[in-house]
All heavy atoms as TSV, in Angstrom:
chain	resi	resn	atom	element	x	y	z
A	1	MET	N	N	70.622	95.406	93.540
A	1	MET	CA	C	71.847	96.174	93.594
A	1	MET	C	C	73.009	95.213	93.825
A	1	MET	O	O	72.900	94.240	94.556
A	1	MET	CB	C	71.758	97.207	94.712
A	1	MET	CG	C	72.950	98.119	94.758
A	1	MET	SD	S	72.702	99.525	95.852
A	1	MET	CE	C	72.103	100.691	94.668
A	2	SER	N	N	74.148	95.528	93.240
A	2	SER	CA	C	75.315	94.657	93.310
A	2	SER	C	C	76.013	94.724	94.667
A	2	SER	O	O	76.040	95.758	95.321
A	2	SER	CB	C	76.304	95.059	92.217
A	2	SER	OG	O	77.458	94.279	92.301
A	3	LYS	N	N	76.602	93.607	95.065
A	3	LYS	CA	C	77.404	93.550	96.274
A	3	LYS	C	C	78.887	93.584	95.941
A	3	LYS	O	O	79.729	93.433	96.794
A	3	LYS	CB	C	77.090	92.268	97.047
A	3	LYS	CG	C	75.647	92.168	97.491
A	3	LYS	CD	C	75.413	90.904	98.289
A	3	LYS	CE	C	75.488	89.701	97.389
A	3	LYS	NZ	N	75.186	88.442	98.073
A	4	SER	N	N	79.205	93.796	94.665
A	4	SER	CA	C	80.579	93.811	94.183
A	4	SER	C	C	81.033	95.249	93.957
A	4	SER	O	O	80.315	96.050	93.389
A	4	SER	CB	C	80.661	93.023	92.872
A	4	SER	OG	O	81.984	92.945	92.431
A	5	VAL	N	N	82.252	95.559	94.434
A	5	VAL	CA	C	82.788	96.909	94.334
A	5	VAL	C	C	84.061	96.876	93.486
A	5	VAL	O	O	84.969	96.074	93.756
A	5	VAL	CB	C	83.120	97.476	95.733
A	5	VAL	CG1	C	83.749	98.847	95.635
A	5	VAL	CG2	C	81.862	97.520	96.595
A	6	PHE	N	N	84.128	97.725	92.462
A	6	PHE	CA	C	85.332	97.849	91.652
A	6	PHE	C	C	86.390	98.586	92.457
A	6	PHE	O	O	86.109	99.606	93.090
A	6	PHE	CB	C	85.036	98.630	90.363
A	6	PHE	CG	C	86.266	98.955	89.573
A	6	PHE	CD1	C	86.844	98.011	88.752
A	6	PHE	CD2	C	86.864	100.205	89.669
A	6	PHE	CE1	C	87.992	98.300	88.031
A	6	PHE	CE2	C	88.002	100.516	88.946
A	6	PHE	CZ	C	88.562	99.556	88.133
A	7	VAL	N	N	87.627	98.072	92.434
A	7	VAL	CA	C	88.742	98.706	93.130
A	7	VAL	C	C	89.852	98.931	92.109
A	7	VAL	O	O	90.330	97.980	91.486
A	7	VAL	CB	C	89.262	97.817	94.290
A	7	VAL	CG1	C	90.395	98.514	95.017
A	7	VAL	CG2	C	88.139	97.460	95.247
A	8	GLY	N	N	90.232	100.184	91.920
A	8	GLY	CA	C	91.263	100.514	90.938
A	8	GLY	C	C	92.520	101.057	91.587
A	8	GLY	O	O	92.568	101.327	92.781
A	9	ASN	N	N	93.551	101.216	90.765
A	9	ASN	CA	C	94.851	101.748	91.208
A	9	ASN	C	C	95.457	100.945	92.351
A	9	ASN	O	O	96.029	101.501	93.284
A	9	ASN	CB	C	94.732	103.224	91.604
A	9	ASN	CG	C	94.368	104.090	90.428
A	9	ASN	OD1	O	94.854	103.872	89.321
A	9	ASN	ND2	N	93.506	105.048	90.649
A	10	ILE	N	N	95.339	99.638	92.272
A	10	ILE	CA	C	95.907	98.754	93.286
A	10	ILE	C	C	97.397	98.589	92.989
A	10	ILE	O	O	97.774	98.322	91.842
A	10	ILE	CB	C	95.215	97.374	93.261
A	10	ILE	CG1	C	93.721	97.525	93.578
A	10	ILE	CG2	C	95.889	96.408	94.231
A	10	ILE	CD1	C	92.923	96.252	93.384
A	11	PRO	N	N	98.247	98.733	94.005
A	11	PRO	CA	C	99.689	98.520	93.781
A	11	PRO	C	C	99.937	97.110	93.242
A	11	PRO	O	O	99.294	96.148	93.663
A	11	PRO	CB	C	100.303	98.681	95.171
A	11	PRO	CG	C	99.292	99.423	95.967
A	11	PRO	CD	C	97.963	99.081	95.392
A	12	TYR	N	N	100.876	96.992	92.332
A	12	TYR	CA	C	101.161	95.697	91.718
A	12	TYR	C	C	101.671	94.678	92.734
A	12	TYR	O	O	101.554	93.478	92.528
A	12	TYR	CB	C	102.163	95.857	90.574
A	12	TYR	CG	C	101.596	96.671	89.436
A	12	TYR	CD1	C	102.132	97.907	89.106
A	12	TYR	CD2	C	100.506	96.208	88.706
A	12	TYR	CE1	C	101.594	98.662	88.075
A	12	TYR	CE2	C	99.958	96.954	87.676
A	12	TYR	CZ	C	100.513	98.181	87.361
A	12	TYR	OH	O	99.982	98.926	86.349
A	13	GLU	N	N	102.225	95.147	93.857
A	13	GLU	CA	C	102.754	94.254	94.882
A	13	GLU	C	C	101.662	93.662	95.762
A	13	GLU	O	O	101.907	92.715	96.508
A	13	GLU	CB	C	103.747	95.005	95.788
A	13	GLU	CG	C	104.943	95.570	95.060
A	13	GLU	CD	C	104.654	96.901	94.378
A	13	GLU	OE1	O	103.656	97.562	94.719
A	13	GLU	OE2	O	105.418	97.269	93.483
A	14	ALA	N	N	100.466	94.212	95.727
A	14	ALA	CA	C	99.369	93.755	96.589
A	14	ALA	C	C	98.885	92.376	96.154
A	14	ALA	O	O	98.912	92.032	94.971
A	14	ALA	CB	C	98.215	94.745	96.545
A	15	ASN	N	N	98.429	91.606	97.139
A	15	ASN	CA	C	97.820	90.317	96.813
A	15	ASN	C	C	96.401	90.286	97.393
A	15	ASN	O	O	96.009	91.178	98.142
A	15	ASN	CB	C	98.676	89.150	97.319
A	15	ASN	CG	C	98.860	89.154	98.812
A	15	ASN	OD1	O	97.899	89.321	99.570
A	15	ASN	ND2	N	100.095	88.976	99.268
A	16	GLU	N	N	95.653	89.266	97.034
A	16	GLU	CA	C	94.253	89.185	97.458
A	16	GLU	C	C	94.118	89.126	98.982
A	16	GLU	O	O	93.209	89.727	99.548
A	16	GLU	CB	C	93.567	87.997	96.791
A	16	GLU	CG	C	93.377	88.211	95.305
A	16	GLU	CD	C	92.791	87.027	94.567
A	16	GLU	OE1	O	92.614	85.957	95.182
A	16	GLU	OE2	O	92.513	87.174	93.371
A	17	LYS	N	N	95.026	88.453	99.652
A	17	LYS	CA	C	94.967	88.348	101.112
A	17	LYS	C	C	95.104	89.740	101.748
A	17	LYS	O	O	94.349	90.084	102.658
A	17	LYS	CB	C	96.069	87.425	101.610
A	17	LYS	CG	C	96.058	87.223	103.097
A	17	LYS	CD	C	97.197	86.329	103.539
A	17	LYS	CE	C	97.246	86.295	105.049
A	17	LYS	NZ	N	98.542	85.950	105.557
A	18	ASP	N	N	96.060	90.544	101.276
A	18	ASP	CA	C	96.239	91.909	101.785
A	18	ASP	C	C	94.969	92.729	101.596
A	18	ASP	O	O	94.532	93.452	102.484
A	18	ASP	CB	C	97.376	92.636	101.052
A	18	ASP	CG	C	98.737	92.035	101.295
A	18	ASP	OD1	O	98.961	91.447	102.373
A	18	ASP	OD2	O	99.595	92.171	100.391
A	19	LEU	N	N	94.381	92.621	100.421
A	19	LEU	CA	C	93.212	93.432	100.080
A	19	LEU	C	C	91.974	93.006	100.868
A	19	LEU	O	O	91.201	93.856	101.311
A	19	LEU	CB	C	92.970	93.376	98.573
A	19	LEU	CG	C	94.127	93.971	97.772
A	19	LEU	CD1	C	94.037	93.571	96.312
A	19	LEU	CD2	C	94.175	95.475	97.912
A	20	ILE	N	N	91.807	91.710	101.075
A	20	ILE	CA	C	90.683	91.243	101.887
A	20	ILE	C	C	90.813	91.779	103.305
A	20	ILE	O	O	89.836	92.229	103.906
A	20	ILE	CB	C	90.590	89.705	101.870
A	20	ILE	CG1	C	90.106	89.229	100.498
A	20	ILE	CG2	C	89.675	89.196	102.976
A	20	ILE	CD1	C	90.173	87.729	100.295
A	21	GLU	N	N	92.024	91.773	103.833
A	21	GLU	CA	C	92.260	92.295	105.181
A	21	GLU	C	C	91.882	93.778	105.271
A	21	GLU	O	O	91.229	94.204	106.213
A	21	GLU	CB	C	93.729	92.100	105.558
A	21	GLU	CG	C	94.046	92.482	106.976
A	21	GLU	CD	C	95.497	92.197	107.325
A	21	GLU	OE1	O	96.028	91.165	106.883
A	21	GLU	OE2	O	96.082	93.020	108.040
A	22	ILE	N	N	92.269	94.557	104.281
A	22	ILE	CA	C	91.963	95.996	104.261
A	22	ILE	C	C	90.463	96.230	104.146
A	22	ILE	O	O	89.872	96.976	104.926
A	22	ILE	CB	C	92.698	96.701	103.107
A	22	ILE	CG1	C	94.204	96.716	103.379
A	22	ILE	CG2	C	92.171	98.115	102.895
A	22	ILE	CD1	C	95.050	97.096	102.182
A	23	PHE	N	N	89.828	95.595	103.184
A	23	PHE	CA	C	88.422	95.867	102.897
A	23	PHE	C	C	87.458	95.197	103.870
A	23	PHE	O	O	86.273	95.515	103.881
A	23	PHE	CB	C	88.103	95.511	101.447
A	23	PHE	CG	C	88.705	96.477	100.477
A	23	PHE	CD1	C	89.914	96.218	99.856
A	23	PHE	CD2	C	88.089	97.684	100.220
A	23	PHE	CE1	C	90.480	97.126	98.991
A	23	PHE	CE2	C	88.640	98.612	99.358
A	23	PHE	CZ	C	89.843	98.325	98.743
A	24	SER	N	N	87.942	94.300	104.716
A	24	SER	CA	C	87.089	93.654	105.719
A	24	SER	C	C	86.713	94.594	106.857
A	24	SER	O	O	85.836	94.268	107.657
A	24	SER	CB	C	87.782	92.421	106.295
A	24	SER	OG	O	87.850	91.406	105.332
A	25	SER	N	N	87.337	95.741	106.934
A	25	SER	CA	C	87.036	96.663	108.040
A	25	SER	C	C	85.611	97.219	107.975
A	25	SER	O	O	85.093	97.687	108.978
A	25	SER	CB	C	88.043	97.799	108.089
A	25	SER	OG	O	87.869	98.662	106.996
A	26	VAL	N	N	84.969	97.162	106.813
A	26	VAL	CA	C	83.596	97.671	106.702
A	26	VAL	C	C	82.554	96.556	106.652
A	26	VAL	O	O	81.362	96.833	106.657
A	26	VAL	CB	C	83.416	98.601	105.475
A	26	VAL	CG1	C	84.243	99.846	105.627
A	26	VAL	CG2	C	83.718	97.887	104.187
A	27	GLY	N	N	82.992	95.310	106.597
A	27	GLY	CA	C	82.055	94.203	106.554
A	27	GLY	C	C	82.705	92.956	106.004
A	27	GLY	O	O	83.839	92.982	105.523
A	28	LYS	N	N	81.975	91.840	106.066
A	28	LYS	CA	C	82.514	90.554	105.627
A	28	LYS	C	C	82.715	90.526	104.111
A	28	LYS	O	O	81.780	90.721	103.344
A	28	LYS	CB	C	81.587	89.425	106.050
A	28	LYS	CG	C	82.106	88.061	105.645
A	28	LYS	CD	C	81.379	86.962	106.359
A	28	LYS	CE	C	81.738	85.590	105.878
A	28	LYS	NZ	N	83.124	85.263	105.831
A	29	VAL	N	N	83.961	90.285	103.705
A	29	VAL	CA	C	84.307	90.135	102.296
A	29	VAL	C	C	84.176	88.655	101.949
A	29	VAL	O	O	84.801	87.803	102.583
A	29	VAL	CB	C	85.748	90.623	102.027
A	29	VAL	CG1	C	86.160	90.330	100.601
A	29	VAL	CG2	C	85.873	92.102	102.331
A	30	THR	N	N	83.353	88.345	100.954
A	30	THR	CA	C	83.191	86.949	100.562
A	30	THR	C	C	84.248	86.524	99.560
A	30	THR	O	O	84.610	85.353	99.502
A	30	THR	CB	C	81.784	86.689	100.005
A	30	THR	OG1	O	81.539	87.567	98.909
A	30	THR	CG2	C	80.728	86.900	101.073
A	31	SER	N	N	84.757	87.483	98.774
A	31	SER	CA	C	85.847	87.182	97.847
A	31	SER	C	C	86.451	88.479	97.317
A	31	SER	O	O	85.817	89.534	97.354
A	31	SER	CB	C	85.358	86.332	96.668
A	31	SER	OG	O	84.503	87.083	95.840
A	32	PHE	N	N	87.684	88.378	96.871
A	32	PHE	CA	C	88.333	89.494	96.188
A	32	PHE	C	C	88.989	88.905	94.962
A	32	PHE	O	O	89.752	87.942	95.056
A	32	PHE	CB	C	89.390	90.185	97.057
A	32	PHE	CG	C	89.782	91.525	96.504
A	32	PHE	CD1	C	89.266	92.676	97.053
A	32	PHE	CD2	C	90.618	91.628	95.411
A	32	PHE	CE1	C	89.588	93.922	96.525
A	32	PHE	CE2	C	90.945	92.850	94.876
A	32	PHE	CZ	C	90.430	94.005	95.436
A	33	ARG	N	N	88.663	89.460	93.809
A	33	ARG	CA	C	89.209	88.965	92.547
A	33	ARG	C	C	90.152	90.017	91.992
A	33	ARG	O	O	89.738	91.068	91.528
A	33	ARG	CB	C	88.082	88.668	91.563
A	33	ARG	CG	C	88.531	87.941	90.331
A	33	ARG	CD	C	87.352	87.396	89.544
A	33	ARG	NE	N	86.208	88.291	89.580
A	33	ARG	CZ	C	85.690	88.889	88.509
A	33	ARG	NH1	N	86.193	88.685	87.328
A	33	ARG	NH2	N	84.656	89.681	88.637
A	34	LEU	N	N	91.440	89.751	92.078
A	34	LEU	CA	C	92.472	90.632	91.557
A	34	LEU	C	C	92.792	90.160	90.147
A	34	LEU	O	O	93.219	89.021	89.956
A	34	LEU	CB	C	93.710	90.559	92.456
A	34	LEU	CG	C	94.840	91.524	92.207
A	34	LEU	CD1	C	94.361	92.971	92.322
A	34	LEU	CD2	C	95.957	91.275	93.201
A	35	LEU	N	N	92.563	91.012	89.159
A	35	LEU	CA	C	92.746	90.588	87.781
A	35	LEU	C	C	94.214	90.599	87.386
A	35	LEU	O	O	94.964	91.492	87.774
A	35	LEU	CB	C	91.929	91.463	86.839
A	35	LEU	CG	C	90.473	91.027	86.767
A	35	LEU	CD1	C	89.712	91.498	87.968
A	35	LEU	CD2	C	89.842	91.475	85.511
A	36	GLU	N	N	94.596	89.576	86.609
A	36	GLU	CA	C	95.976	89.410	86.164
A	36	GLU	C	C	96.043	89.329	84.653
A	36	GLU	O	O	95.090	88.880	84.005
A	36	GLU	CB	C	96.562	88.111	86.729
A	36	GLU	CG	C	96.614	88.025	88.222
A	36	GLU	CD	C	97.130	86.670	88.701
A	36	GLU	OE1	O	97.035	85.678	87.944
A	36	GLU	OE2	O	97.625	86.611	89.825
A	37	ASP	N	N	97.182	89.727	84.124
A	37	ASP	CA	C	97.440	89.558	82.702
A	37	ASP	C	C	97.577	88.065	82.423
A	37	ASP	O	O	98.287	87.362	83.154
A	37	ASP	CB	C	98.742	90.289	82.321
A	37	ASP	CG	C	99.053	90.146	80.859
A	37	ASP	OD1	O	98.463	90.877	80.044
A	37	ASP	OD2	O	99.895	89.264	80.527
A	38	LYS	N	N	96.898	87.575	81.405
A	38	LYS	CA	C	96.893	86.130	81.183
A	38	LYS	C	C	98.231	85.581	80.715
A	38	LYS	O	O	98.534	84.422	80.929
A	38	LYS	CB	C	95.779	85.726	80.225
A	38	LYS	CG	C	95.835	86.330	78.861
A	38	LYS	CD	C	94.642	85.892	78.046
A	38	LYS	CE	C	94.448	86.810	76.855
A	38	LYS	NZ	N	93.269	86.461	76.107
A	39	ASP	N	N	99.072	86.420	80.098
A	39	ASP	CA	C	100.375	85.950	79.638
A	39	ASP	C	C	101.441	86.049	80.730
A	39	ASP	O	O	102.137	85.092	81.025
A	39	ASP	CB	C	100.823	86.733	78.405
A	39	ASP	CG	C	99.903	86.496	77.216
A	39	ASP	OD1	O	99.383	85.364	77.078
A	39	ASP	OD2	O	99.691	87.439	76.430
A	40	SER	N	N	101.563	87.215	81.335
A	40	SER	CA	C	102.624	87.437	82.323
A	40	SER	C	C	102.223	87.041	83.738
A	40	SER	O	O	103.072	86.924	84.611
A	40	SER	CB	C	103.045	88.909	82.325
A	40	SER	OG	O	102.007	89.715	82.854
A	41	LYS	N	N	100.916	86.864	83.996
A	41	LYS	CA	C	100.373	86.540	85.322
A	41	LYS	C	C	100.612	87.654	86.341
A	41	LYS	O	O	100.487	87.453	87.529
A	41	LYS	CB	C	100.951	85.220	85.858
A	41	LYS	CG	C	100.681	84.033	84.986
A	41	LYS	CD	C	99.217	83.729	84.901
A	41	LYS	CE	C	98.985	82.486	84.064
A	41	LYS	NZ	N	97.637	82.381	83.595
A	42	LYS	N	N	100.945	88.859	85.880
A	42	LYS	CA	C	101.125	90.001	86.781
A	42	LYS	C	C	99.802	90.735	86.934
A	42	LYS	O	O	98.966	90.742	86.036
A	42	LYS	CB	C	102.184	90.951	86.230
A	42	LYS	CG	C	103.568	90.355	86.263
A	42	LYS	CD	C	104.602	91.362	85.875
A	42	LYS	CE	C	105.977	90.729	85.951
A	42	LYS	NZ	N	107.037	91.675	85.675
A	43	SER	N	N	99.652	91.367	88.073
A	43	SER	CA	C	98.426	92.113	88.371
A	43	SER	C	C	98.200	93.221	87.347
A	43	SER	O	O	99.144	93.866	86.886
A	43	SER	CB	C	98.534	92.728	89.765
A	43	SER	OG	O	97.481	93.622	90.000
A	44	LYS	N	N	96.931	93.436	87.023
A	44	LYS	CA	C	96.565	94.553	86.140
A	44	LYS	C	C	96.325	95.832	86.928
A	44	LYS	O	O	96.096	96.878	86.358
A	44	LYS	CB	C	95.311	94.206	85.340
A	44	LYS	CG	C	95.550	93.156	84.281
A	44	LYS	CD	C	94.305	93.001	83.432
A	44	LYS	CE	C	94.577	92.102	82.249
A	44	LYS	NZ	N	93.436	92.091	81.331
A	45	GLY	N	N	96.348	95.743	88.265
A	45	GLY	CA	C	96.179	96.925	89.098
A	45	GLY	C	C	94.734	97.255	89.437
A	45	GLY	O	O	94.441	98.332	89.928
A	46	TYR	N	N	93.833	96.315	89.201
A	46	TYR	CA	C	92.440	96.516	89.591
A	46	TYR	C	C	91.781	95.175	89.892
A	46	TYR	O	O	92.312	94.121	89.558
A	46	TYR	CB	C	91.645	97.298	88.548
A	46	TYR	CG	C	91.475	96.604	87.222
A	46	TYR	CD1	C	90.365	95.820	86.971
A	46	TYR	CD2	C	92.414	96.754	86.201
A	46	TYR	CE1	C	90.191	95.197	85.742
A	46	TYR	CE2	C	92.246	96.141	84.978
A	46	TYR	CZ	C	91.140	95.362	84.757
A	46	TYR	OH	O	90.973	94.738	83.547
A	47	GLY	N	N	90.643	95.257	90.587
A	47	GLY	CA	C	89.938	94.038	90.937
A	47	GLY	C	C	88.543	94.329	91.440
A	47	GLY	O	O	88.058	95.469	91.357
A	48	PHE	N	N	87.904	93.314	91.979
A	48	PHE	CA	C	86.528	93.416	92.457
A	48	PHE	C	C	86.419	92.779	93.829
A	48	PHE	O	O	86.843	91.647	94.039
A	48	PHE	CB	C	85.570	92.722	91.493
A	48	PHE	CG	C	85.553	93.362	90.137
A	48	PHE	CD1	C	86.430	92.947	89.142
A	48	PHE	CD2	C	84.688	94.410	89.873
A	48	PHE	CE1	C	86.432	93.555	87.896
A	48	PHE	CE2	C	84.682	95.019	88.633
A	48	PHE	CZ	C	85.557	94.592	87.644
A	49	CYS	N	N	85.856	93.530	94.756
A	49	CYS	CA	C	85.643	93.075	96.124
A	49	CYS	C	C	84.168	92.728	96.277
A	49	CYS	O	O	83.304	93.569	96.050
A	49	CYS	CB	C	86.044	94.182	97.098
A	49	CYS	SG	S	85.957	93.690	98.818
A	50	GLU	N	N	83.898	91.505	96.654
A	50	GLU	CA	C	82.522	91.024	96.822
A	50	GLU	C	C	82.200	90.986	98.313
A	50	GLU	O	O	82.912	90.348	99.093
A	50	GLU	CB	C	82.379	89.627	96.232
A	50	GLU	CG	C	80.984	89.064	96.291
A	50	GLU	CD	C	80.097	89.570	95.174
A	50	GLU	OE1	O	80.601	89.932	94.108
A	50	GLU	OE2	O	78.877	89.596	95.391
A	51	TYR	N	N	81.131	91.676	98.693
A	51	TYR	CA	C	80.700	91.729	100.085
A	51	TYR	C	C	79.510	90.826	100.332
A	51	TYR	O	O	78.793	90.448	99.405
A	51	TYR	CB	C	80.346	93.165	100.487
A	51	TYR	CG	C	81.557	94.003	100.767
A	51	TYR	CD1	C	82.105	94.810	99.791
A	51	TYR	CD2	C	82.175	93.961	102.004
A	51	TYR	CE1	C	83.241	95.564	100.032
A	51	TYR	CE2	C	83.307	94.714	102.264
A	51	TYR	CZ	C	83.835	95.518	101.272
A	51	TYR	OH	O	84.959	96.249	101.523
A	52	GLU	N	N	79.288	90.527	101.596
A	52	GLU	CA	C	78.172	89.664	102.006
A	52	GLU	C	C	76.817	90.314	101.729
A	52	GLU	O	O	75.856	89.633	101.414
A	52	GLU	CB	C	78.325	89.361	103.495
A	52	GLU	CG	C	77.422	88.285	104.001
A	52	GLU	CD	C	77.784	87.897	105.412
A	52	GLU	OE1	O	77.784	88.776	106.301
A	52	GLU	OE2	O	78.058	86.709	105.626
A	53	ASN	N	N	76.759	91.661	101.837
A	53	ASN	CA	C	75.487	92.338	101.573
A	53	ASN	C	C	75.724	93.716	100.962
A	53	ASN	O	O	76.846	94.233	100.964
A	53	ASN	CB	C	74.621	92.426	102.845
A	53	ASN	CG	C	75.291	93.210	103.945
A	53	ASN	OD1	O	75.688	94.351	103.750
A	53	ASN	ND2	N	75.425	92.595	105.107
A	54	VAL	N	N	74.678	94.292	100.451
A	54	VAL	CA	C	74.741	95.576	99.743
A	54	VAL	C	C	75.162	96.709	100.667
A	54	VAL	O	O	75.937	97.588	100.266
A	54	VAL	CB	C	73.377	95.888	99.075
A	54	VAL	CG1	C	73.374	97.270	98.459
A	54	VAL	CG2	C	73.045	94.837	98.031
A	55	ASP	N	N	74.682	96.707	101.895
A	55	ASP	CA	C	75.026	97.780	102.833
A	55	ASP	C	C	76.537	97.860	103.059
A	55	ASP	O	O	77.098	98.948	103.131
A	55	ASP	CB	C	74.303	97.597	104.164
A	55	ASP	CG	C	72.807	97.824	104.046
A	55	ASP	OD1	O	72.394	98.593	103.157
A	55	ASP	OD2	O	72.062	97.217	104.835
A	56	ASN	N	N	77.189	96.706	103.171
A	56	ASN	CA	C	78.640	96.703	103.336
A	56	ASN	C	C	79.342	97.222	102.084
A	56	ASN	O	O	80.335	97.943	102.179
A	56	ASN	CB	C	79.149	95.304	103.672
A	56	ASN	CG	C	78.742	94.854	105.042
A	56	ASN	OD1	O	78.328	95.641	105.880
A	56	ASN	ND2	N	78.845	93.561	105.288
A	57	ALA	N	N	78.835	96.867	100.921
A	57	ALA	CA	C	79.420	97.353	99.670
A	57	ALA	C	C	79.300	98.877	99.577
A	57	ALA	O	O	80.260	99.564	99.209
A	57	ALA	CB	C	78.737	96.683	98.477
A	58	LEU	N	N	78.140	99.410	99.933
A	58	LEU	CA	C	77.954	100.860	99.913
A	58	LEU	C	C	78.842	101.551	100.938
A	58	LEU	O	O	79.402	102.628	100.678
A	58	LEU	CB	C	76.489	101.208	100.152
A	58	LEU	CG	C	75.528	100.803	99.039
A	58	LEU	CD1	C	74.085	101.033	99.483
A	58	LEU	CD2	C	75.829	101.557	97.762
A	59	SER	N	N	79.020	100.943	102.087
A	59	SER	CA	C	79.905	101.481	103.107
A	59	SER	C	C	81.348	101.511	102.612
A	59	SER	O	O	82.083	102.479	102.848
A	59	SER	CB	C	79.799	100.648	104.387
A	59	SER	OG	O	80.659	101.144	105.369
A	60	ALA	N	N	81.770	100.472	101.916
A	60	ALA	CA	C	83.123	100.427	101.358
A	60	ALA	C	C	83.326	101.553	100.349
A	60	ALA	O	O	84.368	102.219	100.350
A	60	ALA	CB	C	83.377	99.078	100.696
A	61	ILE	N	N	82.334	101.798	99.524
A	61	ILE	CA	C	82.436	102.882	98.530
A	61	ILE	C	C	82.590	104.221	99.243
A	61	ILE	O	O	83.451	105.028	98.891
A	61	ILE	CB	C	81.214	102.882	97.591
A	61	ILE	CG1	C	81.239	101.622	96.712
A	61	ILE	CG2	C	81.183	104.150	96.742
A	61	ILE	CD1	C	79.963	101.374	95.955
A	62	ARG	N	N	81.778	104.445	100.265
A	62	ARG	CA	C	81.861	105.714	101.013
A	62	ARG	C	C	83.208	105.867	101.720
A	62	ARG	O	O	83.817	106.929	101.690
A	62	ARG	CB	C	80.743	105.789	102.052
A	62	ARG	CG	C	79.392	106.127	101.503
A	62	ARG	CD	C	78.403	106.433	102.625
A	62	ARG	NE	N	78.275	105.354	103.586
A	62	ARG	CZ	C	77.434	104.319	103.456
A	62	ARG	NH1	N	76.637	104.243	102.410
A	62	ARG	NH2	N	77.380	103.379	104.376
A	63	ASN	N	N	83.668	104.803	102.361
A	63	ASN	CA	C	84.864	104.882	103.193
A	63	ASN	C	C	86.180	104.813	102.418
A	63	ASN	O	O	87.190	105.330	102.897
A	63	ASN	CB	C	84.854	103.782	104.246
A	63	ASN	CG	C	83.821	104.040	105.310
A	63	ASN	OD1	O	83.860	105.050	105.987
A	63	ASN	ND2	N	82.864	103.140	105.443
A	64	TYR	N	N	86.179	104.166	101.272
A	64	TYR	CA	C	87.428	103.972	100.538
A	64	TYR	C	C	87.514	104.755	99.235
A	64	TYR	O	O	88.424	104.530	98.446
A	64	TYR	CB	C	87.642	102.484	100.253
A	64	TYR	CG	C	87.893	101.677	101.496
A	64	TYR	CD1	C	86.985	100.729	101.925
A	64	TYR	CD2	C	89.047	101.882	102.244
A	64	TYR	CE1	C	87.220	99.989	103.075
A	64	TYR	CE2	C	89.285	101.149	103.388
A	64	TYR	CZ	C	88.373	100.209	103.795
A	64	TYR	OH	O	88.609	99.484	104.927
A	65	MET	N	N	86.606	105.690	99.029
A	65	MET	CA	C	86.586	106.444	97.776
A	65	MET	C	C	87.943	107.086	97.464
A	65	MET	O	O	88.422	107.030	96.356
A	65	MET	CB	C	85.494	107.521	97.830
A	65	MET	CG	C	85.351	108.296	96.543
A	65	MET	SD	S	84.741	107.322	95.166
A	65	MET	CE	C	83.060	107.085	95.626
A	66	LEU	N	N	88.593	107.689	98.446
A	66	LEU	CA	C	89.863	108.376	98.227
A	66	LEU	C	C	90.996	107.723	99.007
A	66	LEU	O	O	92.007	108.357	99.288
A	66	LEU	CB	C	89.732	109.860	98.616
A	66	LEU	CG	C	88.661	110.617	97.839
A	66	LEU	CD1	C	88.518	112.036	98.388
A	66	LEU	CD2	C	88.994	110.666	96.364
A	67	TYR	N	N	90.861	106.451	99.319
A	67	TYR	CA	C	91.821	105.721	100.136
A	67	TYR	C	C	93.034	105.332	99.290
A	67	TYR	O	O	92.901	104.926	98.137
A	67	TYR	CB	C	91.139	104.459	100.670
A	67	TYR	CG	C	91.910	103.683	101.690
A	67	TYR	CD1	C	91.911	104.076	103.027
A	67	TYR	CD2	C	92.633	102.559	101.346
A	67	TYR	CE1	C	92.605	103.363	103.993
A	67	TYR	CE2	C	93.327	101.847	102.298
A	67	TYR	CZ	C	93.302	102.245	103.615
A	67	TYR	OH	O	93.989	101.524	104.554
A	68	THR	N	N	94.226	105.437	99.866
A	68	THR	CA	C	95.448	105.035	99.207
A	68	THR	C	C	95.986	103.796	99.915
A	68	THR	O	O	96.103	103.771	101.136
A	68	THR	CB	C	96.508	106.146	99.247
A	68	THR	OG1	O	95.978	107.303	98.617
A	68	THR	CG2	C	97.770	105.729	98.532
A	69	ILE	N	N	96.318	102.778	99.133
A	69	ILE	CA	C	96.852	101.540	99.674
A	69	ILE	C	C	98.374	101.557	99.531
A	69	ILE	O	O	98.900	101.797	98.447
A	69	ILE	CB	C	96.288	100.312	98.927
A	69	ILE	CG1	C	94.775	100.230	99.091
A	69	ILE	CG2	C	96.955	99.026	99.385
A	69	ILE	CD1	C	94.110	99.190	98.221
A	70	TYR	N	N	99.050	101.317	100.634
A	70	TYR	CA	C	100.503	101.203	100.618
A	70	TYR	C	C	100.872	99.768	100.981
A	70	TYR	O	O	100.421	99.241	101.986
A	70	TYR	CB	C	101.147	102.152	101.633
A	70	TYR	CG	C	100.906	103.599	101.305
A	70	TYR	CD1	C	99.916	104.323	101.950
A	70	TYR	CD2	C	101.668	104.241	100.339
A	70	TYR	CE1	C	99.686	105.667	101.665
A	70	TYR	CE2	C	101.462	105.582	100.037
A	70	TYR	CZ	C	100.462	106.284	100.699
A	70	TYR	OH	O	100.241	107.586	100.395
A	71	ILE	N	N	101.693	99.149	100.162
A	71	ILE	CA	C	102.186	97.803	100.407
A	71	ILE	C	C	103.700	97.891	100.516
A	71	ILE	O	O	104.371	98.333	99.585
A	71	ILE	CB	C	101.807	96.829	99.275
A	71	ILE	CG1	C	100.291	96.787	99.071
A	71	ILE	CG2	C	102.371	95.444	99.527
A	71	ILE	CD1	C	99.506	96.186	100.201
A	72	TYR	N	N	104.225	97.494	101.652
A	72	TYR	CA	C	105.669	97.519	101.863
A	72	TYR	C	C	106.213	96.109	101.719
A	72	TYR	O	O	105.734	95.188	102.352
A	72	TYR	CB	C	106.009	98.076	103.246
A	72	TYR	CG	C	105.512	99.487	103.415
A	72	TYR	CD1	C	104.356	99.758	104.139
A	72	TYR	CD2	C	106.187	100.546	102.819
A	72	TYR	CE1	C	103.899	101.065	104.285
A	72	TYR	CE2	C	105.744	101.838	102.956
A	72	TYR	CZ	C	104.602	102.094	103.700
A	72	TYR	OH	O	104.140	103.378	103.818
A	73	THR	N	N	107.205	95.969	100.867
A	73	THR	CA	C	107.799	94.638	100.666
A	73	THR	C	C	109.194	94.568	101.215
A	73	THR	O	O	109.840	95.513	101.482
A	73	THR	CB	C	107.830	94.274	99.173
A	73	THR	OG1	O	108.551	95.273	98.467
A	73	THR	CG2	C	106.443	94.150	98.622
């Protein structure tokens, strides 16, 4: 089973550091890959959160299924 969780509808202002901080509440995040447009280098609004183990990934899915991220700049 995968330890990577797809995260969609991410605000364009969010960065990987912000997202790791948010998603670390359910377990150790080993990496967060925020996808960017290759030409403009702007966020595509989705990414993948990699956890240390499967249990943490499943916990993230349960806890963040309907979670809304607010980024204030």
